[in-house]
N, C-alpha and C positions, 0 to 999 in steps of 0.2 A: 884582728887575729893577733895573738901573742905568742911568740916562739921562745920556749924556754931551752937553754943549752944545758942546765944542770937539772938535777931533780929538785922539784919544789913541793910544797905543800898541796898545791892544786891538784896535780897529776904526776905521778911518779913512773909513768910507763913511757917506753921509747919504741920506736918502729924497728924493722927488722935489721936496718942499715945503722942502728945505733944512734940515729940522729934524734934530736929533740922533737917530741910530739906536738902537732899543732892543736892549739887549744882555742875554741871559739867561746867566748865567755857569754856573748849575747845572743847570737844566733839571727838568722834572717827572718824567722817567724816573729820574734820579739820586736824587731824594728818595724815590720810592716804593721804589727798590731798597734805599735806607738804612732805611727804615721796616720793609720786609720782612725784611731781615737782622737788625734788632734784636729784631724778633718772634720770628724763628725761633731766634735766639741763646738768647733768654730761655726760651722754650717747650721748646727742645731741653735745656736744662739741668734743668728741672724734670721732664720726661718721663725723662731718663737717670737722674737720682735715684731716680725711682720705680721704674724697673726694676732698677737695681743694688743698692737698698738691701734688707735685711731687714726684714720687717714682722711684728709679732706683737701682739695685743692683750692688754693687761693692764689690770684696773681701777684700778691704781695710776697708770697714765700719764694718767688723766683728773682726778687729784687735784692740788689747788694745791701747789706745791713752791716753797719759799723757804728758801734757806740750809741746807738739810738738817734743818729743825726741823719736826715735825709741826704742821699747822694747828690752831689752838684758836679756835673761835669763827667769826666771819664772816670770809671771806677779803678782801671789798671794804670797806676802811675809808678815811675821807676823810683825805687827807694836808693838811699844812700848806701853806697858800698861799704861803708864803715861798719854798719849793722852786721852785714854778711860776714866781714872779717873777724868781728867780735864773736859772732857765733860759732865760727870755725875754731877760733883760738879756744874758746870755752870747751868744744868738743875735745879738741887734742888733749887739753890738760885735765879733762874729766875722764877720758879714755884711759889715761895713764893709771889710773886707779885699777882698772881691769887687769892691768899687767902686774902691778904691784901686790895685789891681793894673793895670787897663787905663790908668788915669791915668799911672802911673809909666812906662808903656811909651811914651806919646805926649807927655810933658811937654816935652821939648826942642824938639818940633815945634811945639806949640801955644804955648809961651811964658808970658809973665806972666798973661794971663787964666785959664790953667789953674792956675796956682799960686794965685791969689786965689780961684777956684772952690773948690778943695780946702781951703784955709784956711776959707773959710766953712762947708763941709761938716764939718770937724773941729770947728769952734766949737759948731756946732748939736749934734754928738754930746757934746761935752765938757758943754753945758748939760744934755742929757739925763742924763749921768753925775752932774753935780751934783745934779739933782732926785731921782735914784735914791738917792744917797747921803744926801741931806737927810731923805728919807722912811724911810730905814732898810731900803731893799730889799736892800743889799749886806751887811748884817750876818747872819753865819751863825747858824743856830738854836743 
């Protein structure tokens, strides 16, 4: 829902009390249709793959397979926590781009406050990078 206090190009009408009229740009019907199409598309792909694919049961399909080498011993082993930390750091610094892209689109319209805010954001990320580097989380095993 978008509330306009002034007259705008979308809707120039106001209610009896002189308040801005509520404008619903998308509507509930469109949202329900979007959700139903998404579910139908996903379910349709799964059902179509079940119908069109050949299936046969083989005991070897249930075994653990890794790089073509037969498994010896337990398949579930504890991994080094360094790999987990490295993956989390990658996600943190990769997701920052999701926040920087919308900023880059509107930076000319917002002006200096947007530049200062993104510099603070990047400074905090840089502090996190320095902390991870100091703790040795970026050293590959």
